[in-house]
N, C-alpha and C positions, 0 to 999 in steps of 0.2 A: 310533265314527268320526264326526267332525263333518260335517254336511250343509251345503253352501254356502247353502241357503235359511235356515239358522239364523245365518249370519254377519251382523253389522251393524257398519258403520263408525261410530265416534263422533267427531264433531267436538269438539275440546276448545278451551277458552278458552286463549289464549296465556299468560295470567297464572297459570293453575292448574298446579301441579306434577303431572306425569303419574302419579306414584305415589299421589297423593291423588285424581286424576281416576278411577283405577280403582275406588276405593271409591265414588265418586259413581255411576259406571256400574253397579257391582254392585248398589248400592241401588236405582237406577232399574229395572234389569231385574227384581230380586226383587219390588219393589213392583208392577210391571206384571203379574207372573206368579204372585203370591203364592198364589192359589187352586189352582194346578196343580203346585206344588212342595211336597214334604214335607220332604226332606232335601237339603242342598246342600253342595258344596265349592267355594270360590273359590280358584283356584290360579294361580301364575305360568304364563305362556303358553309359555315355551320350555324350561324346565329341570325340569319335574315330569312324572313318569310314574306312572299308576295301576298298582300291582302286584297288588292284589286289591280287590274291591268292598267299600267300607266300609259300605254302607247298612244291611245286616242287623245290623251290630255297633254301630251308633250309638244312643245313648240320648237320648231327648227331654230338652231342657233343658241338655244338655252342650255345651260349646264346644270343638271340636277344632282344635288349632293345630300347626304345625310347630315344631321347635326345632333348636338348634345345639349343638355341643360347647362353644362359648364361654359366658362368663357375661355378665350384663347390663352390668357395669362394664368391659367390654373396651375397648381403645384406640379401636377403630372407633366404638363407640357414644358414648363421651365426646367424641370429636373432632367428630362430626356432630350432636350433640344439644345445642343452646345455649339453647333456650327455658327460662327459669328454673325453672318448675315441674317440667318433665321432667328437667332436669339435676340438680336437688336430689333428686328421687325415685330416679333412677338411682344417684346417689352413695350414698344410704341403703339401696339394695337391690342393691348391686353384685355380690353373690355368687349371686344367683338365676340359673338357667339362662336363656340368651337364647332367646326365642321368635322364630320366623321368620314374617314376614307373608306369605310366599309360599304358605301353606297355612292356610285357615280353613274350618271346616265345622261343621255342626250342623243342627238343624231350622231351617226357614226363619225362624220367628219369632225364635229366639235369634240367628241370624246377622244379621238386619236390626237387631235391638236393638244388637248389638255395633257394627255399621257406623255406626249413628246416633250412638252415643256417641263413636266415633272422629272422625267428621266434625264433631260439635259442638265437640270439643276443638280440632281443627285450625283450623276457621274462627274460633273465638274467639281463639286464639293469633295467627292471621294478622291479624285485626282489631286486636288490641292492638299488634302490630308496626307496622302501617300508621299507626294514629292516635296511638299513645302511645310510639313509638320503642323498644318492647321487642323482644327477640330472637324471630324466628319459629321455627316447628318445625324448620326446616332442610330439607335436600334429600331426606331419607329418612323413610319412615313407620314405621320400626322402633321408635323411642322411644315414639311415641303408641300404636302397636299393643301393645307390651309393657305400657305403663301401663294402658290400658283393660282388656286381658286379665287382668292381675293384680289390679287394684284393683276392677273392676266384676264380674268373672266368676271370681275366684279359686277359689271353691267349686264352680264348674261346669267348670273347665278340665281338659282331657285333652290331654296331649302326650307325646312319647317314642316308643319303638320301635313302638308300635301304630300311630301316625300316620305317621311317616316314618323312612326309613333315616338313617344318619348323614349329616348335611349335607356335601356335596362329597366323599363317599367313593366315589361311583359304584358302589354295591353293590346287590345284590338279595337279598331274603330272602322267607320265606313268612309272616312276621308282619305287616310294615308295609303300610299302605294305599298309601303313595306312596314312590317314590324321588325325592329332591330333589337334583338335579345328579348 
């Protein structure tokens, strides 16, 4: 149960997409508290419920993510992912299962490394959009999340029923760490 003393309000820059601001905030928090955190999950605030404790079941060096029934090349992803590198990558990997950015966990070092790669990609793409007229990442973080998870952490990636129940199924089970919606 959250303690009010642990809550902190983060003032965001008006120009920063809130879905990417959360990654900046996660990184800042983890960097400030690195020495007191062993394993961590970064989860959506309103639609995720822990069903069972994941900590004893997590392996060091692994990256745990949520997933969905949809595939990477679903209509929603292609509609909202216009940045050229991501769009091309999604088109060539369209049959992969869609990973969901609302659940990310692992040991603190692995999670910080993932977040740093995600933010590097995002800020580089935003800079290219601003200065060179290229397409930005778009309004959602799912494209960048999937790209970084698959391309940088593919051999370390854990997702599926161990991590989360079927997305939007509103179900409970004895296997999954989290219920997502």
